[in-house]
N, C-alpha and C positions, 0 to 999 in steps of 0.2 A: 492586660491584653486588649480588652475592649474599653476604650476610653469613654465611649458613649454610654455604656452600661454604668460606669463609675459616675459619670455626670448625672445620670438619672437618679442614682442612689443618693448623691450629694444633694440634689434638688428635692428629693423626698425628705431628707433630714431637715432641710431648710423650711419646707412647706409644713412639716409637722411642728417645728418650733414656732412658725407663724400662725399656727392653728387654722390653716387653709384646708378644710376637710375635703373639698371637691378636688383640689389639685393632688392632695395626698392620696386620695382614693384612686385617681387615675394613674398616678405614678406607681402605686402598689400593683395595680393591674398590669402595667407594663413590665415591671420586674417579674411578676408571676409568669407572664407570657414568655419572657426571655428565658427564665429558668426552665419552663416546660420545654422550650425548644432545645435547650442544652441537654436535657436528659432524654429527649425523644430519640427513638432509634435503638440500635443495638449497643452503642457505645456512648457514654456521657462525655461531653467535651465542652470547652469554653468557646463561646461564640466570638467571632471577629466583629469589628465595627460594621463590616459589610453585611454580615449575617444578622446583626442587631437591627440594621436599617430594614432588612427584609421583614423581620418580625414586626417592626413599627409600621411599615407600610401596610402589612396585612391587618393589623389592629386598627389603623386609621380607616381602611376600606370598610371594615366591619362597622365602625361607628357611622360612617357616611350612609351605608346601606340601611342601618337600623334607624337613623334619623329620617331617611326617606320613607321607610315603612311606617314609622310612628306618625309622620306628617300625613301620609295617605289615609291613616286610620283616624285622623282628627285628634291625635294625642300630641298637641303642640308643645306642652310642657316637657314631655319625655323627649320629643324631637330636639328641643333646644338643648337639653342636657347632653344628648349624644353629639350634637354639633360642637358644643363646648369642649367635650372630651377630644373630639377629632382635632380641634384647634390646638389644644394642649399637646397632643401627639405630634402635630405638624411642626412644633417648635424644635423637635429633635431630628426632623428629616431634612435632607438637603433641599435647597431651593428648587421648587417645582418648575418644570419647563412649561412655557405657554404653547398655544396651538401653533403659532408661527415657527417656533423652535422645533417642535415635533415634526412639522411638515418639512422643514429644511433637512433634518436628520434622515427622514424617510426618503426624501428626494435623492439625497447623496447615496443612500443604500441602493435605491432602485437603479441609479446610474452606474454605480460600481459593479453591480451584479449583472447588468444587462437584462434585468427582469422586465423592462418595459415591453419587450417583444413577446414575452411569455404570458403576460396577463396574470390572472388570479392563480395559475398553477405555481407561480414563483413566490407566493406569499410566505411559505415556510423559509425559503432562502433569504428573503428580505428581513423577516422577523428575527432570524438568527443573527443578523448583523446589527439590527436596530436595538434589540432588547438589552444587550450589554451596555450600550451607550445611554439608555434611558432608565435603567433599573433604579428604582427608588426615587427617581426624579419625575416620573410621569406615570399616570394610570395606564395599565396594560390595555384596557379596553379602548382608551382614547388612541393609543398607538396603533392597535389593530385596526381601528376604524379609519385612521389616516392611511395606513398601508392599503386597505381595501379600496379607499377612495382613489388613491394614486394609481393602483394597478387596474382599477376598473376603467380609468380614463384611457388606458393604453389600447 
């Protein structure tokens, strides 16, 4: 069902054979996170690729935030490790949108909803249209910041 999950498992086997401990550790962590997501809730189910991307996005965000926290605390060695893990996770995520692409998607959503006249009150309406188009391909905070910026100009 989830080809991405199978790819991660195959890559784990390959990294174990290559004795790449850092990669193996990161891939094991990803498989554990996916398994936890599968058994979470009231009914266990197998995740789709879209669900797996959601888990990977969450794990990647955790690594970026941890790297920033370690860097702020002067723990550069630990920050580098977290950044490296985030880079490995990013290999399994769809190509990320840049700021210009996010701005274009938000602009289209603002125009299609007529939210330019409503200002910040229309943020939820615009985010409802933008989020499905950017899910897994852009950081939610960056998308929200762009929506605020465009609605604030109205």
